[in-house]
N, C-alpha and C positions, 0 to 999 in steps of 0.2 A: 351556454348557458351556467352559472354561476353557484353554488351551493352554500350555506352558514354550515359549519360543522360545530361538534363540539372539541375541543384537540385532543383530550384523553380519550372518547367515547364515539369514534365516527358512527357509529350506529343513530347516533342524536345528531341526527342534520336535516335539512328543510332544501328542496330550491328555492330560491330567488325570483319568482316569477311575479306579473304585473296582474295586479295594480300596487298588491303591498303582502308583506308577511308579517306574521305579529310573532313575536318573543315573551314566553312569560311560562309562572309556576301552574296558572290556569288551565282547565282540560279545551277551553274554547281555544286556545291559541295553536298556531301553526307549529310551533316550537315550541315542547311544553319542557320544561326542565324541573322535575320535582326537587327544590334544592330551597330552603327556608330564607336563602340570601336572596333569591330571586323575588322580586314582586308577580301578584297575581296578571296584570299583564304590564310587562318593563319596557318593552319598548315595539317600535314599530322601525317596517324597513319599505319605503316606498319604494315602488320600481319602475321604472320609465327605458325600457330600452336595455342602454347596459350601464344607465345612470342609476346610481344606489347614494339615496338618503337614507340616512337616522334620525330617528327621532326618541327623546328620551320622554317615556310616559308612566313612569315609576314613583312619581311624587316624590322623589327626594335619596330614593335609592341607587346603588352604586350601578354608573356604566361609563366605562373608559371607552376607549377607542386608540390601539396604541400607547398606552399609559398614562393617555389625556382622558381628563373627566369632559366628559359630554354632560351639558345642564338643558339644553335645547336641541339642537338638531346638528348632524355635521355629514359630508359627502364618505362613502366607503369605495374604497377601491378593494381589487386582488389582491387577497394573503394581508390585509388586514386584522389585526387581532382585538377582538371587541370579548369586550369583562363585562358580565350579566349578574351580576353581583358576587359571588365568589368563582362564577364558573368562569373559562376561558374557551373563546369559540372564536371561529378564526374561515373568515369569504376564502373560496376555495374555487378554482378554475380544472375542473376531475379530468379534463385532458390531459392537464399540463404536469398533474397531480400522481396521473397512470406515467406520465412519461420519464419525471425524474423518481420515482419509484423502483422503474426497471431500470434505470441509470445507475444507483445506489445499487440495484443486486449483482450488477455486474461488479463490483467492487469489494475490496473487503471491509468490516463495518469493524468502526470504533465499538469498543466497550467498556465497561469498567466492573472487574471481579472483586467483591468486597476480602476484606481482611478481616471483619470486625466480627466478633466470635458468635453475636447476633444472629448474622445474616452471611457468615463466612461459605464462602462459595458462590454465591449468589452472581448470577452476570445482568448487568443493565447495559440494555444498548444505547447508545450516543447517537444522538440524530444530529442533522445539520446544526441547530443551535437545540440546548441543552440546558435549562435551568435547575442548580440543586439547590436545594432548600427544606424550611420544616416546613413552608405553606403547603396547601394544597394544592392552589396556583401553580407549583414547579412541575417539570417534567418530572422529575426523579425527586421524591418527597420522602423524608427521614423525620420520623418523629423525634428527636432529640432535639432536649431541651439547648445543648450547645450550640448548635447551630442559630444561623440567622435565619431570619422566614425567607430571604432567598441571596443566599452565601455565596455562589458561584454559576458565572457560565461557561458552558463547552463549546467551542465553537468549533468543526470542519469546513478548512477553506484549503480548496482546491487538494482535497486528498488529505492533507495535514490536521493531525489535532489540537489546539490551543485552548487554556483556560486561563480565565477571566476573576478577576477576585471581585464583589461587586461591594466592597468596602464591609466587610465581614468582619463581626467582633472580632475574633476568636481567629482568622486568617484561613488562607489556603494555605497548603505546601507540597511545593514540589521536591520529592525526594531530602523530606527535611530542613527544606528549604524554604523560607516564608516568601510568597510570589505576586505580584497585582496583576499581570499578565507573563504568561511564556509559550514557546511551545512545548509539547507532551510529545512524548515518543513511547513506542510500543518495550515494555518491563518496567516504567516507570511507576516511583509510589505515589501515588497523587491522595493528599488526604485533607480534609474540610476539619476543622480542630483535630478532634481523635478518630474523627473516620476515617480509616484506609481503606483504599481499592488500590489492585495493580493493574494497570493498564493495557490492552487485550486489545491488537491492530496491525496493522501492514508494517512490514521491515521498511526499514529507509532504504533508495537506492542506493547509498554507499555501502550499504550491510551487503548489498549483491552485489558488487562490480569488484572484480579482478585484474591487475594491473598484468601488463602481457604484454614482454619486450620484444620487437619483430627485431629481425636480421636485417638492417638497414641494406639496397641494392647493392652497394659497392663492397659491403662487409660480405653479401652471398659470394659476390663475383671471384673476392680474394679466397676464399675458402673452395671453392669450384675450380679455382688456378692451381693454387696447392696441391688439390686430389688430384689433380691433373696429372702433375710434374712425379707424384710419387707414383701411381702408376705404370710411368712410363721410365723409371728409374726400375723398379719390378719387373716390368718386362724385359729392359736389357741386361738384367741381372741371370734372369729366365736363360735365357738366347745362350750369355757368355758359360754357363754351367753344362748346358746343352751340348756347346762347341767343345769343352773340355770335357767332357765323358768322347765324343766321338773321336777325340787327336788320342787321349787312350787308350782306345781301342784298334785303332790304325797302328798305333806303336807298339801291337804285341807282340813284336819280337823281339823287345827288350824284357819281356817274361815270360812267366812260363804257364803253359796253357791253364793253369787255374789262377794266378793274377792274373793273365790274359779276362777273361772269363768273368771275374773279381772289379776290374776295370770298367769294366761294360757293364755289369748290374750297376757300379756307384753311377755310371754320369747316367745310365736308365731312369735311375731314383731319384738322382737331382733334377732329371728333367721333369718325372711325376708330381714331386713335393713344389717345383715350381709351378705348374701347372694349379696345384690347387691353393697356392699360394696368391697366383694370379687370380684365380675364379672367385676366393672370397673375397682381396680387394675391388674387383668390380661389384659383387653385392652387397657391400659396406659402403662402397660409394656412392652406388644409386640409391641406398639409405639414404645415404646421411646427403645426398643432394636435394631429394627427396623433402626430406625434413625441411632442410634452410630454407626451401623454396615455399613451402606454406609456411613455415613460419613469415617468411614476407610476406607473406599477403593474409595474416591473420588470423589464416585457420585456426591454425593451435596456438 
């Protein structure tokens, strides 16, 4: 079932039920709009199942659907905008509206933070489509004479924010450059003539992307082979040092007792030192091999 809702005040709404719904300023209407621009009986909507037909009963007062004047009658569809006098109404499906609202809440919202001294620091949320201007019909209304009645339109398209100038007299500016239509990013300055705002919103994906250079498989294999060769050379050197120490000890006849003991000590010391070197090489090799493998897998 569909509803007819005031765009700026959702509490002003009526269910569109058969046979018809009336809209006007009078208390007898199904949807009463206390506005001098609205006739006492402004319009009626005939309801037949899912079919809606709008009739102008105002006797010449303003009635528009999606910006087009309705003098007699016309069909209505979900999401149509109906302007009754100066009031903006919309035909909505509450179920779909709730789903959209839930989806929007899951994302970071776009907003404008005011820089103008009169309203500095105030934050104005930006919806999927937001009209900015001087008119009360706009989504963001600012009573400033230099703004056009409908100055600009902000649109969120697939999560990205765009600004469109609506032919304003004094122009719309992005970072001090006058624009007709352009994409807007977080941190930009968006200005409607002299009314300036800072843009608040999600960062670009590119801002959060880091370039990671992975070691190719052939390069990792080459580095691993070089490490193996270094370890083998180290082990060979340690064996040579140990053999030289033992040889010096066995030939102790050419040395005095103290010299023989000293030679044996040097051999054992060299072997111990070589053992520590060998252990350090193994640990370093294992760490390096693990690092290169992780980088080749894109884990670091």
